[in-house]
DSSP file (Angstrom, degrees, kcal/mol; ACC not computed):
  #  RESIDUE AA STRUCTURE BP1 BP2  ACC     N-H-->O    O-->H-N    N-H-->O    O-->H-N    TCO  KAPPA ALPHA  PHI   PSI    X-CA   Y-CA   Z-CA
    1    1 A X              0   0    0      0, 0.0     2,-0.0     0, 0.0     0, 0.0   0.000 360.0 360.0 360.0 135.5    0.0    0.0    0.0
    2    2 A X     >  -     0   0    0      1,-0.1     4,-2.6     4,-0.0     5,-0.2  -0.341 360.0-114.9 -76.7 160.5    1.4    3.4   -0.9
    3    3 A X  H  > S+     0   0    0      1,-0.2     4,-2.1     2,-0.2     5,-0.1   0.856 116.7  57.9 -61.8 -34.9    1.9    6.1    1.7
    4    4 A X  H  4>S+     0   0    0      1,-0.2     5,-1.2     2,-0.2     4,-0.3   0.926 111.4  39.8 -62.8 -44.7   -0.7    8.2   -0.1
    5    5 A X  H >45S+     0   0    0      1,-0.2     3,-1.2     2,-0.2    -2,-0.2   0.896 114.1  53.8 -71.2 -39.9   -3.4    5.5    0.3
    6    6 A X  H 3<5S+     0   0    0     -4,-2.6    -2,-0.2     1,-0.3    -1,-0.2   0.837 104.7  54.9 -64.4 -32.4   -2.3    4.6    3.8
    7    7 A X  T 3<5S-     0   0    0     -4,-2.1    -1,-0.3    -5,-0.2    -2,-0.2   0.586 113.1-118.9 -78.8  -8.5   -2.6    8.3    4.9
    8    8 A X  T < 5 +     0   0    0     -3,-1.2    -3,-0.2    -4,-0.3     2,-0.1   0.478  62.6 146.2  87.5   1.2   -6.2    8.3    3.7
    9    9 A X      < -     0   0    0     -5,-1.2    -1,-0.3     1,-0.1     2,-0.2  -0.470  46.2-122.3 -73.4 147.5   -5.6   11.1    1.1
   10   10 A X        -     0   0    0     -2,-0.1     2,-0.3    -3,-0.1    -1,-0.1  -0.550  16.6-142.0 -92.2 154.5   -7.8   10.7   -2.0
   11   11 A X        -     0   0    0     -2,-0.2     2,-0.2    -6,-0.0     3,-0.1  -0.782  24.5-105.6-108.9 156.6   -6.5   10.5   -5.5
   12   12 A X        -     0   0    0     -2,-0.3   123,-0.1     1,-0.1   122,-0.0  -0.511  48.8 -91.7 -74.1 148.3   -8.1   12.0   -8.6
   13   13 A X        -     0   0    0    121,-0.2    -1,-0.1    -2,-0.2     3,-0.1  -0.304  27.5-135.9 -58.6 146.0   -9.9    9.5  -10.9
   14   14 A X        -     0   0    0      1,-0.2     2,-0.5    -3,-0.1     3,-0.4   0.392  40.8-124.2 -87.6   4.0   -7.7    8.1  -13.6
   15   15 A X  S >> S+     0   0    0      1,-0.2     4,-1.7     2,-0.1     3,-0.7  -0.803  81.9  16.7 100.6-127.1  -10.3    8.6  -16.2
   16   16 A X  H 3> S+     0   0    0     -2,-0.5     4,-2.7     1,-0.2    -1,-0.2   0.795 120.6  61.7 -60.6 -31.6  -11.6    5.8  -18.4
   17   17 A X  H 3> S+     0   0    0     -3,-0.4     4,-2.1     2,-0.2    -1,-0.2   0.900 105.6  46.4 -62.3 -41.3  -10.2    3.1  -16.1
   18   18 A X  H <> S+     0   0    0     -3,-0.7     4,-2.4     2,-0.2    -1,-0.2   0.905 112.8  49.6 -67.1 -41.5  -12.4    4.3  -13.2
   19   19 A X  H  X S+     0   0    0     -4,-1.7     4,-2.2     1,-0.2    -2,-0.2   0.917 111.9  48.6 -62.9 -43.5  -15.4    4.4  -15.5
   20   20 A X  H  X S+     0   0    0     -4,-2.7     4,-2.3     2,-0.2    -1,-0.2   0.886 110.1  52.0 -64.4 -39.3  -14.7    0.9  -16.7
   21   21 A X  H  X S+     0   0    0     -4,-2.1     4,-2.4     2,-0.2    -2,-0.2   0.929 110.7  46.7 -64.1 -45.9  -14.3   -0.4  -13.2
   22   22 A X  H  X S+     0   0    0     -4,-2.4     4,-2.2     1,-0.2    -1,-0.2   0.884 112.4  51.0 -63.8 -38.1  -17.6    1.1  -12.0
   23   23 A X  H  X S+     0   0    0     -4,-2.2     4,-2.3     2,-0.2    -1,-0.2   0.895 109.6  50.4 -65.1 -39.7  -19.3   -0.4  -15.2
   24   24 A X  H  X S+     0   0    0     -4,-2.3     4,-2.6     2,-0.2    -2,-0.2   0.915 109.3  50.9 -64.0 -43.2  -17.8   -3.8  -14.4
   25   25 A X  H  X S+     0   0    0     -4,-2.4     4,-2.4     1,-0.2    -2,-0.2   0.914 110.3  49.7 -61.3 -42.8  -19.1   -3.6  -10.8
   26   26 A X  H  X S+     0   0    0     -4,-2.2     4,-2.3     2,-0.2    -1,-0.2   0.906 111.1  49.3 -62.4 -41.5  -22.6   -2.8  -12.1
   27   27 A X  H  X S+     0   0    0     -4,-2.3     4,-2.3     2,-0.2    -2,-0.2   0.909 112.0  48.2 -64.9 -41.4  -22.4   -5.7  -14.6
   28   28 A X  H  X S+     0   0    0     -4,-2.6     4,-2.5     2,-0.2    -2,-0.2   0.892 110.6  51.6 -65.2 -39.1  -21.3   -8.1  -11.8
   29   29 A X  H  X S+     0   0    0     -4,-2.4     4,-2.4     2,-0.2    -2,-0.2   0.900 110.2  48.9 -64.2 -40.6  -24.1   -6.8   -9.5
   30   30 A X  H  X S+     0   0    0     -4,-2.3     4,-2.0     2,-0.2    -2,-0.2   0.906 110.6  51.2 -64.0 -41.6  -26.7   -7.4  -12.3
   31   31 A X  H  X S+     0   0    0     -4,-2.3     4,-0.9     1,-0.2    -2,-0.2   0.924 111.3  47.4 -60.7 -45.6  -25.3  -10.9  -12.8
   32   32 A X  H >< S+     0   0    0     -4,-2.5     3,-0.6     1,-0.2    -2,-0.2   0.908 110.5  52.6 -61.8 -43.2  -25.6  -11.6   -9.1
   33   33 A X  H 3< S+     0   0    0     -4,-2.4    -1,-0.2     1,-0.2    -2,-0.2   0.861 110.9  46.6 -63.0 -36.8  -29.1  -10.3   -9.0
   34   34 A X  H 3< S+     0   0    0     -4,-2.0    -1,-0.2    -5,-0.1    -2,-0.2   0.625 106.5  73.8 -80.8 -13.6  -30.2  -12.5  -11.9
   35   35 A X  S << S-     0   0    0     -4,-0.9    -3,-0.0    -3,-0.6    -4,-0.0  -0.384  86.1-118.1 -97.5 174.3  -28.6  -15.6  -10.4
   36   36 A X  S    S+     0   0    0     -2,-0.1    -4,-0.1     2,-0.0    -1,-0.1   0.437  80.3 112.4 -86.6  -1.5  -29.5  -17.9   -7.5
   37   37 A X        -     0   0    0     -5,-0.2     3,-0.1     1,-0.1    -2,-0.1  -0.337  53.2-161.7 -70.2 153.0  -26.2  -17.0   -5.9
   38   38 A X  S    S+     0   0    0      1,-0.3    15,-2.5    14,-0.1     2,-0.3   0.547  77.0  28.1-106.3 -14.4  -26.2  -15.0   -2.6
   39   39 A X  E     -A   52   0A   0     13,-0.2     2,-0.4     2,-0.0    -1,-0.3  -0.998  58.4-165.9-148.8 144.2  -22.5  -13.9   -2.9
   40   40 A X  E     -A   51   0A   0     11,-2.9    11,-3.0    -2,-0.3     2,-0.5  -0.989   8.8-169.5-133.3 123.0  -20.1  -13.2   -5.7
   41   41 A X  E     -A   50   0A   0     -2,-0.4     2,-0.4     9,-0.2     9,-0.2  -0.959   4.6-178.1-118.0 128.5  -16.3  -12.9   -5.0
   42   42 A X  E     -A   49   0A   0      7,-2.9     7,-2.7    -2,-0.5     2,-0.4  -0.984   0.3-177.6-126.6 134.3  -13.9  -11.7   -7.6
   43   43 A X  E     +A   48   0A   0     -2,-0.4     2,-0.4     5,-0.2     5,-0.2  -0.998   7.3 171.7-135.0 135.1  -10.1  -11.3   -7.2
   44   44 A X  E >   -A   47   0A   0      3,-2.9     3,-2.1    -2,-0.4     2,-0.3  -0.947  66.0 -40.7-143.0 118.8   -7.5  -10.0   -9.6
   45   45 A X  T 3  S-     0   0    0     -2,-0.4     0, 0.0     1,-0.3     0, 0.0  -0.487 124.3 -23.9  64.1-127.9   -4.0   -9.5   -8.5
   46   46 A X  T 3  S+     0   0    0     -2,-0.3     2,-0.4    -3,-0.1    -1,-0.3   0.290 120.7  92.7 -98.1   8.9   -4.0   -7.9   -5.1
   47   47 A X  E <   -A   44   0A   0     -3,-2.1    -3,-2.9     2,-0.0     2,-0.3  -0.881  51.0-178.5-110.6 134.7   -7.5   -6.5   -5.4
   48   48 A X  E     -A   43   0A   0     -2,-0.4     2,-0.4    -5,-0.2    -5,-0.2  -0.935   9.0-167.9-130.1 154.3  -10.7   -8.3   -4.3
   49   49 A X  E     -A   42   0A   0     -7,-2.7    -7,-2.9    -2,-0.3     2,-0.5  -0.994   1.8-167.0-141.9 131.8  -14.4   -7.5   -4.5
   50   50 A X  E     -A   41   0A   0     -2,-0.4     2,-0.4    -9,-0.2    -9,-0.2  -0.987   4.3-170.4-122.3 124.0  -17.3   -9.3   -2.7
   51   51 A X  E     -A   40   0A   0    -11,-3.0   -11,-2.9    -2,-0.5     2,-0.4  -0.945   8.5-174.1-111.2 133.1  -20.9   -8.5   -3.7
   52   52 A X  E     -A   39   0A   0     -2,-0.4   -13,-0.2   -13,-0.2     2,-0.2  -0.969  25.7-122.1-128.3 144.0  -23.7   -9.9   -1.6
   53   53 A X        -     0   0    0    -15,-2.5     2,-0.1    -2,-0.4   -15,-0.0  -0.591  45.3 -99.4 -74.7 144.1  -27.4   -9.9   -2.0
   54   54 A X        -     0   0    0     -2,-0.2     2,-0.6     1,-0.1    -1,-0.1  -0.384  30.8-128.5 -65.0 143.6  -29.2   -8.2    1.0
   55   55 A X        -     0   0    0      1,-0.2     3,-0.2    -2,-0.1    -1,-0.1  -0.853  22.7-173.1 -94.8 119.6  -30.6  -10.6    3.6
   56   56 A X  S    S+     0   0    0     -2,-0.6     2,-0.5     1,-0.3    21,-0.3   0.886  75.1  22.9 -83.9 -40.6  -34.2   -9.8    4.2
   57   57 A X        +     0   0    0     18,-0.1    -1,-0.3     1,-0.1    18,-0.1  -0.928  61.7 175.2-131.3 107.8  -35.0  -12.1    7.2
   58   58 A X        +     0   0    0     -2,-0.5     2,-0.2    -3,-0.2    -1,-0.1   0.325  40.9 115.4 -97.5   7.4  -32.0  -13.2    9.2
   59   59 A X  S >  S-     0   0    0      1,-0.1     3,-1.5    15,-0.0     4,-0.2  -0.505  72.5-123.8 -79.5 148.7  -33.8  -15.1   11.9
   60   60 A X  G >  S+     0   0    0      1,-0.3     3,-1.6     2,-0.2     4,-0.2   0.842 110.5  61.3 -58.1 -34.2  -33.2  -18.8   12.2
   61   61 A X  G >  S+     0   0    0      1,-0.3     3,-1.2     2,-0.2     7,-0.5   0.747  90.8  69.3 -64.9 -22.2  -37.0  -19.5   12.0
   62   62 A X  G <  S+     0   0    0     -3,-1.5    -1,-0.3     1,-0.3    -2,-0.2   0.588  80.0  75.6 -75.6  -8.0  -37.0  -17.9    8.5
   63   63 A X  G <  S+     0   0    0     -3,-1.6     2,-0.6    -4,-0.2    -1,-0.3   0.712  87.9  66.0 -75.1 -18.4  -35.0  -20.8    7.0
   64   64 A X  S X> S-     0   0    0     -3,-1.2     3,-2.1    -4,-0.2     4,-0.6  -0.918 100.5-116.0-102.5 114.7  -38.2  -22.9    7.1
   65   65 A X  T 34 S+     0   0    0     -2,-0.6    -2,-0.1     1,-0.3    -3,-0.1  -0.222  95.4   3.1 -53.8 128.6  -40.7  -21.4    4.7
   66   66 A X  T 3> S+     0   0    0     -4,-0.1     4,-2.4     1,-0.1    -1,-0.3   0.199 102.0 104.8  84.7 -16.5  -43.8  -20.1    6.5
   67   67 A X  H <> S+     0   0    0     -3,-2.1     4,-2.0    -6,-0.3     6,-0.2   0.913  80.8  45.8 -66.8 -42.5  -42.4  -20.9   10.0
   68   68 A X  H  X>S+     0   0    0     -4,-0.6     5,-2.9    -7,-0.5     4,-0.7   0.917 115.3  45.9 -67.9 -42.4  -41.6  -17.4   10.9
   69   69 A X  H >45S+     0   0    0      1,-0.2     3,-0.7    15,-0.2    -1,-0.2   0.910 113.8  49.2 -66.8 -40.8  -44.9  -16.0    9.7
   70   70 A X  H 3<5S+     0   0    0     -4,-2.4    -1,-0.2     1,-0.2    -2,-0.2   0.863 113.8  46.2 -66.4 -34.4  -46.8  -18.7   11.4
   71   71 A X  H 3<5S-     0   0    0     -4,-2.0    -1,-0.2    -5,-0.2    -2,-0.2   0.524 112.5-119.6 -85.1  -5.5  -44.9  -18.1   14.6
   72   72 A X  T <<5 +     0   0    0     -3,-0.7    -3,-0.2    -4,-0.7     2,-0.2   0.803  48.2 175.3  72.9  28.6  -45.4  -14.4   14.4
   73   73 A X      < -     0   0    0     -5,-2.9     9,-2.7    -6,-0.2     2,-0.3  -0.464  23.2-134.1 -70.6 136.5  -41.6  -13.8   14.3
   74   74 A X  B     -B   81   0B   0      7,-0.3     7,-0.3    -2,-0.2     2,-0.2  -0.639  23.0-103.9 -90.5 150.1  -40.6  -10.2   13.8
   75   75 A X     >  -     0   0    0      5,-3.7     4,-2.2    -2,-0.3   -18,-0.1  -0.532  21.4-140.7 -67.8 132.5  -38.0   -9.1   11.4
   76   76 A X  T  4 S+     0   0    0     -2,-0.2    -1,-0.1     1,-0.2   -19,-0.1   0.723 100.1  48.8 -67.6 -18.7  -34.7   -8.2   13.2
   77   77 A X  T  4 S+     0   0    0    -21,-0.3    -1,-0.2     3,-0.1   -20,-0.1   0.919 127.7  15.9 -85.6 -48.1  -34.3   -5.3   10.8
   78   78 A X  T  4 S-     0   0    0      2,-0.2    -2,-0.2    72,-0.0     3,-0.1   0.658  87.0-129.5-104.5 -18.1  -37.6   -3.6   10.8
   79   79 A X  S  < S+     0   0    0     -4,-2.2     2,-0.2     1,-0.3    -3,-0.1   0.474  71.3 121.1  78.9   0.8  -39.4   -5.0   13.9
   80   80 A X  S    S-     0   0    0      1,-0.2    -5,-3.7    -6,-0.1    -1,-0.3  -0.545  79.3 -75.7 -91.7 161.3  -42.4   -5.7   11.7
   81   81 A X  B     -B   74   0B   0     -7,-0.3    -7,-0.3    -2,-0.2    -1,-0.2  -0.267  62.9 -94.3 -55.0 142.5  -43.8   -9.2   11.2
   82   82 A X        -     0   0    0     -9,-2.7    -1,-0.1   -14,-0.2   -10,-0.1  -0.245  21.1-141.4 -61.2 145.3  -41.6  -11.3    8.9
   83   83 A X    >   +     0   0    0     -3,-0.1     3,-1.9   -27,-0.1    -1,-0.1   0.445  61.2 125.5 -86.3  -1.3  -42.5  -11.4    5.2
   84   84 A X  T 3  S+     0   0    0      1,-0.3   -15,-0.2   -19,-0.0     3,-0.1  -0.375  77.9  13.7 -62.6 132.6  -41.7  -15.1    5.0
   85   85 A X  T 3  S+     0   0    0      1,-0.3    -1,-0.3   -16,-0.1     2,-0.2   0.397 105.5 109.5  85.0  -3.1  -44.6  -17.1    3.6
   86   86 A X  S <  S-     0   0    0     -3,-1.9     2,-0.4     1,-0.1    -1,-0.3  -0.671  83.4 -89.8-102.9 161.5  -46.4  -14.0    2.4
   87   87 A X    >>  -     0   0    0     -2,-0.2     4,-1.4     1,-0.2     3,-1.2  -0.560  32.0-145.1 -67.7 119.7  -47.0  -12.9   -1.1
   88   88 A X  H 3> S+     0   0    0     -2,-0.4     4,-2.1     1,-0.3    -1,-0.2   0.807  97.2  62.0 -59.2 -29.9  -44.1  -10.6   -2.0
   89   89 A X  H 34 S+     0   0    0      1,-0.2    -1,-0.3     2,-0.2    -2,-0.0   0.825 105.1  47.8 -66.2 -29.2  -46.4   -8.4   -4.1
   90   90 A X  H <4 S+     0   0    0     -3,-1.2    -1,-0.2     1,-0.2    -2,-0.2   0.873 117.8  39.1 -77.4 -38.0  -48.4   -7.5   -1.0
   91   91 A X  H  < S+     0   0    0     -4,-1.4     2,-0.3    -8,-0.1    -2,-0.2   0.674  90.8 101.4 -89.1 -17.7  -45.4   -6.7    1.2
   92   92 A X     <  -     0   0    0     -4,-2.1     2,-0.3    -5,-0.2     3,-0.0  -0.521  58.1-157.5 -72.8 127.7  -43.2   -4.9   -1.3
   93   93 A X        -     0   0    0     -2,-0.3    76,-0.1     1,-0.1    -2,-0.1  -0.757  27.8 -98.6-100.2 150.4  -43.4   -1.1   -0.9
   94   94 A X  E     -C  168   0C   0     74,-0.5    74,-2.9    -2,-0.3     2,-0.3  -0.406  49.9-171.0 -61.2 144.0  -42.6    1.3   -3.7
   95   95 A X  E     -C  167   0C   0     72,-0.2     2,-0.6    -2,-0.1    72,-0.2  -0.968  29.5-121.3-139.9 155.8  -39.0    2.6   -3.3
   96   96 A X  E     -C  166   0C   0     70,-2.5    69,-3.5    -2,-0.3    70,-1.2  -0.875  40.2-152.9 -94.7 123.8  -36.7    5.2   -4.7
   97   97 A X  E     -C  164   0C   0     -2,-0.6     2,-0.3    67,-0.3    67,-0.2  -0.657  19.6-100.4-105.0 154.1  -33.7    3.4   -6.1
   98   98 A X        -     0   0    0     65,-2.7    64,-3.6    62,-0.3    65,-0.2  -0.525  23.1-155.3 -68.4 129.3  -30.1    4.4   -6.6
   99   99 A X  S    S+     0   0    0     -2,-0.3     2,-0.3    62,-0.2    -1,-0.1   0.645  75.4  14.7 -81.0 -13.5  -29.5    5.3  -10.3
  100  100 A X  S    S-     0   0    0     60,-0.1     2,-0.3    63,-0.1    63,-0.1  -0.959  84.9 -94.1-152.4 166.7  -25.8    4.6  -10.0
  101  101 A X        +     0   0    0     -2,-0.3     2,-0.3    59,-0.1    59,-0.2  -0.698  69.5  92.8 -86.8 136.4  -23.2    2.8   -7.8
  102  102 A X  E    S-F  159   0D   0     57,-2.3    57,-3.2    -2,-0.3     2,-0.5  -0.980  77.0 -44.6 170.1-167.5  -21.4    5.0   -5.2
  103  103 A X  E     -FG 158 132D   0     29,-2.2    29,-2.9    -2,-0.3     2,-0.3  -0.794  53.2-140.2 -92.7 125.5  -21.4    6.3   -1.7
  104  104 A X  E     - G   0 131D   0     53,-2.8    52,-4.0    -2,-0.5    53,-0.5  -0.683  15.5-169.8 -89.0 136.0  -24.8    7.4   -0.4
  105  105 A X  E     - G   0 130D   0     25,-2.9    25,-2.6    -2,-0.3    50,-0.1  -0.996  11.6-163.3-125.8 126.9  -25.1   10.5    1.8
  106  106 A X  S    S+     0   0    0     -2,-0.4     9,-3.2    23,-0.2    10,-0.4   0.612  75.3  45.0 -84.4 -13.9  -28.4   11.3    3.5
  107  107 A X  B    S-I  114   0E   0      7,-0.3     7,-0.2     8,-0.1    23,-0.1  -0.889  83.1-117.9-130.3 160.7  -27.6   15.0    4.3
  108  108 A X  S    S-     0   0    0      5,-0.6     2,-0.3    -2,-0.3     6,-0.1   0.770  95.1   0.0 -69.8 -24.7  -26.0   17.8    2.3
  109  109 A X  S >  S-     0   0    0      4,-0.2     3,-2.0     3,-0.0    -1,-0.2  -0.985  91.7 -77.5-157.8 156.2  -23.0   18.1    4.7
  110  110 A X  T 3  S+     0   0    0     -2,-0.3     3,-0.1     1,-0.3    -2,-0.0  -0.325 117.0  21.1 -57.2 137.1  -21.6   16.5    7.8
  111  111 A X  T 3  S+     0   0    0      1,-0.3    -1,-0.3    -4,-0.0     2,-0.2   0.417 101.4 109.7  85.7  -2.7  -23.5   17.8   10.9
  112  112 A X  S <  S-     0   0    0     -3,-2.0    -1,-0.3     1,-0.1    -3,-0.0  -0.662  76.2 -91.4-103.0 162.8  -26.6   18.9    9.0
  113  113 A X        -     0   0    0     -2,-0.2    -5,-0.6     1,-0.1    -4,-0.2  -0.274  48.4 -95.8 -68.7 155.9  -30.0   17.3    9.0
  114  114 A X  B     -I  107   0E   0     -7,-0.2    -7,-0.3     1,-0.1    -1,-0.1  -0.294  23.9-121.4 -70.6 157.3  -31.0   14.6    6.5
  115  115 A X  S    S+     0   0    0     -9,-3.2     2,-0.3    13,-0.2    14,-0.1   0.914  96.0  10.3 -62.4 -43.5  -32.8   15.4    3.3
  116  116 A X        -     0   0    0    -10,-0.4     2,-0.3    12,-0.4    -1,-0.2  -0.962  66.8-165.2-137.2 153.8  -35.7   13.0    4.3
  117  117 A X    >   -     0   0    0     -2,-0.3     3,-2.1     4,-0.1    31,-0.3  -0.947  39.6 -85.0-134.5 156.3  -36.7   11.1    7.4
  118  118 A X  T 3  S+     0   0    0     -2,-0.3    31,-0.2     1,-0.3     3,-0.1  -0.385 118.3  26.9 -58.3 134.2  -39.1    8.3    8.2
  119  119 A X  T 3  S+     0   0    0     29,-3.5    -1,-0.3     1,-0.4    30,-0.1   0.111 100.7 108.1  96.1 -20.6  -42.5    9.8    8.7
  120  120 A X  S <  S-     0   0    0     -3,-2.1    28,-3.4    28,-0.1    -1,-0.4  -0.335  70.1-111.3 -83.0 169.3  -41.8   12.8    6.5
  121  121 A X  E     -D  147   0C   0     26,-0.3     2,-0.4    -3,-0.1    26,-0.2  -0.733  23.9-160.4-102.3 153.0  -43.3   13.5    3.1
  122  122 A X  E     -D  146   0C   0     24,-3.0    24,-2.4    -2,-0.3     2,-0.3  -0.988   4.4-153.9-132.1 141.7  -41.4   13.5   -0.2
  123  123 A X    >   -     0   0    0     -2,-0.4     3,-2.1    22,-0.2    19,-0.3  -0.777  35.8 -87.2-111.8 157.1  -42.5   15.0   -3.5
  124  124 A X  T 3  S+     0   0    0     -2,-0.3    19,-0.2     1,-0.3     3,-0.1  -0.431 117.6  20.5 -60.9 131.6  -41.5   14.1   -7.0
  125  125 A X  T 3  S+     0   0    0     17,-3.1    -1,-0.3     1,-0.3     2,-0.2   0.315  91.3 134.6  90.2  -8.3  -38.3   15.9   -7.9
  126  126 A X    <   -     0   0    0     -3,-2.1    16,-2.8    16,-0.1     2,-0.3  -0.540  63.0-112.6 -75.6 138.4  -37.3   16.5   -4.3
  127  127 A X  E     + H   0 141D   0     14,-0.2    14,-0.3    -2,-0.2     3,-0.1  -0.558  36.2 175.2 -70.4 128.2  -33.7   15.7   -3.4
  128  128 A X  E     -     0   0D   0     12,-3.3   -12,-0.4     1,-0.3     2,-0.3   0.504  59.5 -38.7-111.2  -9.7  -33.5   12.7   -1.1
  129  129 A X  E     - H   0 140D   0     11,-1.0    11,-3.0   -14,-0.1     2,-0.4  -0.979  57.1 -95.6 171.3-177.2  -29.7   12.3   -0.9
  130  130 A X  E     -GH 105 139D   0    -25,-2.6   -25,-2.9    -2,-0.3     2,-0.5  -0.951  18.6-157.0-125.5 146.0  -26.4   12.4   -2.7
  131  131 A X  E     -GH 104 138D   0      7,-2.1     7,-2.5    -2,-0.4     2,-0.6  -0.989  12.0-149.5-123.4 123.3  -24.3    9.6   -4.3
  132  132 A X  E     +GH 103 137D   0    -29,-2.9   -29,-2.2    -2,-0.5     2,-0.4  -0.807  24.9 164.5 -92.7 123.7  -20.6   10.2   -4.7
  133  133 A X  E >   - H   0 136D   0      3,-2.4     3,-1.4    -2,-0.6   -31,-0.1  -0.979  69.6  -8.1-140.1 125.5  -19.1    8.5   -7.7
  134  134 A X  T 3  S-     0   0    0     -2,-0.4  -121,-0.2     1,-0.3     3,-0.1   0.890 128.4 -56.4  55.3  43.8  -15.7    9.3   -9.1
  135  135 A X  T 3  S+     0   0    0      1,-0.2     2,-0.4  -123,-0.1    -1,-0.3   0.607 114.6 116.3  66.7  14.1  -15.3   12.4   -6.8
  136  136 A X  E <   -H  133   0D   0     -3,-1.4    -3,-2.4     2,-0.0     2,-0.6  -0.941  60.0-140.8-112.7 136.1  -18.6   13.8   -8.1
  137  137 A X  E     -H  132   0D   0     -2,-0.4     2,-0.5    -5,-0.2    -5,-0.2  -0.861  17.8-162.8 -97.5 120.0  -21.6   14.3   -5.9
  138  138 A X  E     -H  131   0D   0     -7,-2.5    -7,-2.1    -2,-0.6     2,-0.3  -0.896  16.5-130.3-106.1 123.8  -24.9   13.5   -7.7
  139  139 A X  E     -H  130   0D   0     -2,-0.5     2,-0.6    -9,-0.2    -9,-0.2  -0.558  18.5-147.4 -70.7 132.4  -28.2   14.7   -6.3
  140  140 A X  E     -H  129   0D   0    -11,-3.0   -12,-3.3    -2,-0.3   -11,-1.0  -0.916  16.2-163.1-104.8 120.2  -30.7   11.9   -6.1
  141  141 A X  E     -H  127   0D   0     -2,-0.6   -14,-0.2   -14,-0.3     2,-0.1  -0.791  21.8-107.0-107.9 146.7  -34.2   13.1   -6.7
  142  142 A X        -     0   0    0    -16,-2.8   -17,-3.1    -2,-0.3   -16,-0.1  -0.427  20.2-171.0 -70.2 137.7  -37.4   11.3   -5.9
  143  143 A X  S    S+     0   0    0    -19,-0.2     2,-0.3    -2,-0.1   -19,-0.2   0.264  73.8  60.8-106.2   8.0  -39.5    9.8   -8.7
  144  144 A X        -     0   0    0    -21,-0.2     2,-0.4     2,-0.0   -19,-0.1  -0.928  69.9-143.6-130.1 154.6  -42.3    9.1   -6.2
  145  145 A X        +     0   0    0     -2,-0.3    26,-0.8   -22,-0.1     2,-0.3  -0.960  51.9  79.9-115.7 139.3  -44.5   11.2   -4.0
  146  146 A X  E    S-DE 122 170C   0    -24,-2.4   -24,-3.0    -2,-0.4     2,-0.4  -0.991  77.9 -42.9 162.5-166.1  -45.6   10.0   -0.6
  147  147 A X  E     -DE 121 169C   0     22,-2.6    22,-2.8    -2,-0.3     2,-0.5  -0.829  54.8-118.7 -97.5 131.9  -44.7    9.4    3.0
  148  148 A X  E     + E   0 168C   0    -28,-3.4   -29,-3.5    -2,-0.4    20,-0.2  -0.572  31.9 177.8 -71.8 119.5  -41.3    8.0    3.8
  149  149 A X  E     -     0   0C   0     18,-2.6     2,-0.3    -2,-0.5    -1,-0.2   0.855  65.9  -5.5 -88.3 -42.1  -41.7    4.7    5.6
  150  150 A X  E     - E   0 167C   0     17,-1.2    17,-2.9   -32,-0.1     2,-0.8  -0.979  54.0-134.1-157.5 137.9  -38.0    3.8    5.9
  151  151 A X  E     - E   0 166C   0     -2,-0.3    15,-0.3    15,-0.2   -33,-0.1  -0.873  28.7-176.6 -91.5 111.1  -34.6    5.1    4.9
  152  152 A X        +     0   0    0     13,-1.8     2,-0.2    -2,-0.8    14,-0.2   0.928  57.0  68.0 -79.1 -48.2  -33.0    1.9    3.7
  153  153 A X  S    S-     0   0    0     12,-1.7     2,-0.3    10,-0.1     6,-0.1  -0.518  79.1-130.2 -80.0 139.2  -29.5    3.0    2.8
  154  154 A X    >   -     0   0    0     -2,-0.2     3,-1.9     4,-0.1   -50,-0.3  -0.679  30.1-104.0 -86.2 141.1  -27.1    4.1    5.5
  155  155 A X  T 3  S+     0   0    0     -2,-0.3   -50,-0.3     1,-0.3     3,-0.1  -0.443 108.2  20.9 -64.3 131.9  -25.4    7.4    5.1
  156  156 A X  T 3  S+     0   0    0    -52,-4.0    -1,-0.3     1,-0.3     2,-0.2   0.414  99.1 123.0  89.9  -0.7  -21.7    6.9    4.1
  157  157 A X    <   -     0   0    0     -3,-1.9   -53,-2.8   -53,-0.5     2,-0.4  -0.634  68.7-107.3 -96.1 152.6  -22.4    3.4    2.9
  158  158 A X  E     -F  103   0D   0     -2,-0.2     2,-0.4   -55,-0.2   -55,-0.2  -0.621  38.2-171.5 -74.4 129.3  -21.7    2.0   -0.6
  159  159 A X  E     -F  102   0D   0    -57,-3.2   -57,-2.3    -2,-0.4     2,-0.3  -0.926  12.0-139.4-120.0 149.9  -24.9    1.5   -2.6
  160  160 A X    >   -     0   0    0     -2,-0.4     3,-1.9   -59,-0.2   -62,-0.3  -0.715  37.6 -79.6-105.3 160.8  -25.2   -0.2   -6.0
  161  161 A X  T 3  S+     0   0    0     -2,-0.3   -62,-0.2     1,-0.3    -1,-0.1  -0.275 116.9  17.7 -56.1 139.2  -27.3    0.8   -8.9
  162  162 A X  T 3  S+     0   0    0    -64,-3.6     2,-0.3     1,-0.3    -1,-0.3   0.442  89.8 136.2  75.7   3.8  -31.0   -0.2   -8.6
  163  163 A X    <   -     0   0    0     -3,-1.9   -65,-2.7   -65,-0.2    -1,-0.3  -0.654  64.0-106.3 -79.4 135.3  -30.7   -0.7   -4.8
  164  164 A X  E     +C   97   0C   0     -2,-0.3   -67,-0.3   -67,-0.2     3,-0.1  -0.385  35.8 179.8 -61.9 134.8  -33.6    0.8   -2.8
  165  165 A X  E     +     0   0C   0    -69,-3.5   -13,-1.8     1,-0.4   -12,-1.7   0.802  68.7   4.1-100.8 -46.2  -32.6    4.0   -0.9
  166  166 A X  E     -CE  96 151C   0    -70,-1.2   -70,-2.5   -15,-0.3    -1,-0.4  -0.992  65.8-134.5-139.3 149.0  -36.0    4.9    0.7
  167  167 A X  E     -CE  95 150C   0    -17,-2.9   -18,-2.6    -2,-0.3   -17,-1.2  -0.842  26.0-165.1-101.5 141.6  -39.4    3.1    0.9
  168  168 A X  E     -CE  94 148C   0    -74,-2.9     2,-0.7    -2,-0.4   -74,-0.5  -0.974  21.9-146.2-131.7 137.9  -42.4    5.3    0.3
  169  169 A X  E     - E   0 147C   0    -22,-2.8   -22,-2.6    -2,-0.4   -76,-0.0  -0.926  38.2-123.1 -95.3 115.6  -46.2    4.9    0.9
  170  170 A X  E       E   0 146C   0     -2,-0.7   -24,-0.3   -24,-0.2   -26,-0.0  -0.240 360.0 360.0 -59.7 146.4  -47.8    6.7   -1.9
  171  171 A X              0   0    0    -26,-0.8    -1,-0.1     0, 0.0   -25,-0.1   0.415 360.0 360.0 -94.2 360.0  -50.2    9.5   -1.0
């Protein structure tokens, strides 16, 4: 590791190589999403990348279809009854998805309030967050109007293209 990387200082994008790398990551994420795999690990030289599908119900009871729902087990993530054994079309909420892969930021600057919060309302065209990709901050605008049920993405976390950022109940 170079001193520059070890010290935490950032480098400028190298151009087409960075664009190609982000495109490759998006293609690998699409491949993972279309497959039955839950994890994809790629290594080249000294660089490695692990992509994982999100785990929706992590409780042991959820490994038996219908057992968690029948037992009234709550999701460890949301505290709501588990969706196991239910029709996904009924439990799926509309969500605003990331248009690109990058680092998600829920507020305009450190120490400031978030663009949106659970319980608040969001309008079409309203900024809901920022995604940093290749040292550029991209405003992410809502394509839905409604009440914010849950902010899915954590501020400062890597999000991939098409990943839900916030869930919305339409008004």
